[in-house]
N, C-alpha and C positions, 0 to 999 in steps of 0.2 A: 565785890564778890564776897559772899559769906562763907566763912569757914567754921567748921565745927570739929572739935577734937573730943573724942569719946574714949575715956579710959575705963569705962565701966560697961558692964553688960546691961543691955536694955531688956527689960522683961515686961510682960503684959502687952497690951496693944498700944502702940505708939505710932504717931504719924510724924515723919520728918520730911521737910521740904528743903533740899540742899542743891546747891549748884555744883559742887565738887566734893568728892571724898578723896582725901589723900591718905595714903597709908605710909607709915614709917616702915623702914626696912624690917622685913619679917612680919609685918602686920597682916592680919587675916580678918575676913568677914565670915562668920559661921552662921548657918541656918539650922535651927532646930526643927525637927520634924522628920518626915520620911526621907531617907537618903537613897540614892539610886543604887541598884545592884550592878550596873555596868557603867562604863564611862558615858556620861550624858551632859547635856548643857541645860542651863536655866533659861526658859523662854516665857514670855507673857502669853497666857492663854486668854484670848478674847472672850471665849465662851464662858469661862468661869471667873474672869476678871481677877486672875491670880497668876503668880509665877509658879511654873511647874518644871519638872525635869523631863527632858525628851532626848531621844537618840537622834543625832544629826543625820539627815538624809540629803542626797544631792539636790532634791527638789526644793529643800529649805533655803539653799543658797544659790539656786539657779544653775547647777552643774549639769551638763549634758553628757551622755555616754560616749565613750570612744570605742569605735569598731575597727577591727583589723582590716587594712586594705591590702593591695598587691604587695607581695614580698614582706608583709608584716604579720607577726603572730603575737597574740596576747594570751599569756598563760596565767591561770588555768582555764578561764571561761571563754576567752575570745572577745570579751567586752570589758571595758574598764569604766567604773562609775565613781571611783574615789573612795568607796566604802571599805575596801580591803586592799592589802598590798598585792600587786600583780607584776609580772615581768613582760615588758614589751621588747620584742626582738625583730630584726630585719634579716631576710634571706639574702645572702651574698653569693650569687652565682660566679663561679671562677672559670675563666676562659683561658685556654692555652693556644699558642700559635702553632699551626701545622706547617707543611711544606709551602713555601712561597708566601707565608703570612707572618706579620710581626704585630705586636701589641705595644703601643707607646706607653711607657711607664707612667708619666705624669697624668695624661688625659684618658688612659685606658682606651685609646682609639685603635681600632683594628685597621691595619694598612697592608698593602702588598709589599713584598720584599723584592726589590729589583737591584740589579747591579749598576744601574745608571750609566752603563757602558753600551750594552746592546738593547736594553729595555729600561724605560723609566715610567714613573707614574704621574708625570706632570705634563702630559700631552695636551692636545686640543680640548675644546669644550670647557674653557675656564681653568685649564691647567690641572684637571683632576681625572684625566683618562690615561690608560696605559698606552704607550707609544713605542714602536720598534725604532730604535735609533740606527742600528746597522746589524749585519750578520756577524757571527763570532769569527768566521774565517773569511779571508779576502781572496778574490780572484786576482791572479797576476797574468799580465799579457805575455803569451808565449811567442814562438816564432811566427812571423807574418801577421800578428795580431796587434792592434793599437787601440788605446782608449782615447776618447776625446778630452779627458782630463785626468792627469796623473797616470800612474803605472799599475795601480791596484784598484779593485772595485769591491766595496763592502756593503753597498746598498744604501749608504747614508745620503748620497746625492745621485741624481739621474745623470747618466753618461751614455755615450754611443760607442759600441764596440765595432771596429772595422777590421776587415781582413785585407791583407796586401796581396795583389796579384803580382807574382814574381815574374810573369811573362816567360814561363818556361817554354822553350821551342821544341816541338816534337817533329820527328821526321819518319817517313814510312820506310820500314825495313823490307826484307825479303817477303814476297807474296802479299804485300800490303799496299793500298793506295790511300793517300791523305787528301781529302777535298775539303778545304776550310778547316772545320773542327771534327770532321767525320772520317773515320777509318773504314776502308772497305778491303775485302780480299782482292788481290790482284792476280789474274791468271792470263796466260798468253793464249789459252784455248778459246776460240771464238765459235759462234754458231751453236747449234743444238747438239751437244755431244754427251753421251752417257756411256762410259766404258767401265767394265768391271774386270779386275785382274785377280786371278787366284794363283798365288805363288807361295808354295810351302805352307798352305793353310792360312795365309794372310790375305785379306780382301782389301784392295785399294780401289777407290772409285774416283772418277773425275767427272765433273759436269761443266758444260760450257759457260762462258761469261754472260750469256743471255739469260741464265737462270737466276732468279732472285735468291734462291737458296743454293749456295755453292758448297760443294764438298771437294776439298783439295788435299785429302789425306794421301799423300804420295811419298813413297820412300824407295829410292833407287829404282825409279821407273825405267823399264826397258821394254819398249814395244816390240823389239825383235826377239825377246826371250821365247823359246819354243814351248815353255810351260804356260804362257799366257792364254787365257780363254777370253775372247772378245766377242760380245754379243751386241748386235744393233737393236735388240728388243728390250723394252723395259718390262714386258710381260711375255711369257712363253709357257704355255700349258699344253701337255700332250695327253690324249686319252687313247691307249693302245692295249686293250685287254688281250690276254693270251687266247681266249676264245672269242669268236665273232659276236658282237653285240649289235642287235638290230632294233631300231625304233620304227614301229608301224605308225605311219603318219595319218592324222585325221584332218578334218577341215577346221580344227581349232588349234591354236598354237600351244605347244608344249615344250618344256626345257629339253634340250638335246641330251640323250644318254643320262637321264635322271639327274641332271645338273652337274655332271662331272666336268664340264667346261666353264662353270661359274667362277669368276675371279673378281678381285677388288684391287685398286691401285690408288696411290696418292699422286695427284697431278703435279708434274714439274714443268709443264708447258701448257699453254692455252689451247694448243691444237695437237691432235694425234690421229693415228689410223689404227683400227682394229681389223685384223685379218683372220678369216676362218677358212680352214681346209677340211673338207669332209667328203663322203662318198654317197651318191644317190643311186638307189637300185629300184627301178620301176618294173613291176611284174606285168603291168598292163600298159598299153599305149595311151597317148593323149592325157598325160598327167602333168600338173604344174607343181613345182617346188618353191615354197616361200620361206624366207629367213628374216629374222629381226633380232635386235638386242633389247633386253629389258633391264630394269633397275633391280634393287634388292627385294622389292615387293612384287616383282613380276609384271610391272607396268612398262609399256613401251618406253624405251630409254629417253627419247627426245622430250617427253612430257613427264617422265618419272621424277618424283620428289624425294624418294628414299635412295639417296646416292645415285640419282639419275641426272639427266641433262636438262632438266626443266630450266628454261630461261637462258640457256647457253647459245641459242641460235642454230643449233643443229636441227636439220629437218628430220622427218620420220625415218626410222631405220627399217621399216617394213618394206621389203623389196621382193620383186619377182625374180627368181634366180635361174630356174631350169625348167625346160619343157621337153618331155619325152613323147615322141609321136608313135613309139612302139616300145617293146620291152627293151630297156636300156640300162646299162651300168656305167655311170659317168662320174669321174672325180669332179668335185665342185670347189671353186675358190671364190670367196666373196670378201671385199674390203669395205669397211665403213669409215667415213671421215667425220670425226667429232671435233667440234670447235667451241670456243667460248668457255673453256674450262677455267675454274678458279684454282690457281696454283696453291698447293697445300691442302686442298679438299680431297676427300676420299670418294671414289666413284666405283660402282659395281657394274659389271657387264656379264650378262647371262644369255647366250645364244638360244633361240627357240626356232622350231621348224613346224610347217604344216603343209598340206596339199589340198587339192580341190576335190579329190575322190580317193577311194580306198585303193589298196594294193600298190602303195608307193612307200618306199622305205629309205632310211639312211643307215649305213653300216659303219662299224669301226672295229679294228682288231681282228685276231685270227688271221685268215688269209687276205683280209681287206686292209686298205691303208689306215694308218692312224688318223684320228681327227685332232686337229691342232688349232688353238687360238693363240694369237700373239699380237703385241702392240708396239708401235714405235712412234716417236715424236717427229714433227715436221719442222724444218728450218724456216719455212715461210707459210703464211696462210694462203693456200691455193685451193681451187675447186678441183674435185676429182671427177672425171667424166663418168657418166652412167655406164655400168657394165652392160654389154650386149648379152641377150639370152644365148645360152650355149645349146646348140642343137646336137642330135645324136647322129 
């Protein structure tokens, strides 16, 4: 390797072919000619076949631009190409833990905060699910209660809760009957009995043991007390105006005395009798009197569906009652037998009357007898004989 050491300034045009140029400490190579006005470098210009000064650009050394990505900022221009000093910064979002949340310090991992006593976050599905371990407060077995495991229950394991039958023995006291596990009212009254006592303003009622609905409100019952009022009727209605009231009958049924004898009752037996007392006054002879009962809608009672006897088995209540062969004034008594009632149901009875021709009347009040309708229950289901026509 050739070495050349120059201690003199070369002037003029000289050509040097050197392998190496070594500079002593502090040595310099100086070029005469145009000097750059800014910091530049000497490069070989192929076009001019000379060395010239040029400003260094990224393309001259293959540098690519840097562009700001997510959470990165480059100030001031947003792009860095190495030609000027710039600042590259990252955006650091700060998270804080809310209720039930914690952030792990080392890994910045967001986690649930559990007490690992009632709830933990290492449940099923790979140990990364929330899981209820138990309830915070435990159930304790009380009197006559047992658990299949332990004496408390907190939901951590499945158990069976059992109750203990203490086999308490019950006995029937006064006015009670015990049949198996069923208590019933016990009464010594048998048959169909309905008695009402009015004593010092207090009502005491008794019903017989054959009634499904028993009333046994009795206090110091004394049948011999002269203040007792005993009625055999469950229904008793009287129409007795101070002045005589007359209904002029036609060949069509009409309610007697404008419906003043219309009544309703709640059945306490399946069979009963309805009795009617009235007064027939025929001004002309050869007249028939007919009577019947209707329901709340005015339909004949045995087929009536509005609190009537439809389906009870009672035959028609339409009956021939009285025949007058001349001018007659006759008291009339008629009884209907109603059967197949449903206990507890409400029924309506409304007596109606008609005739086969005009000038036939029924009267009530004034100087004529009162018209009365009343009902009573039967002890057995028996047929009532047909009433015979009453002659004058």
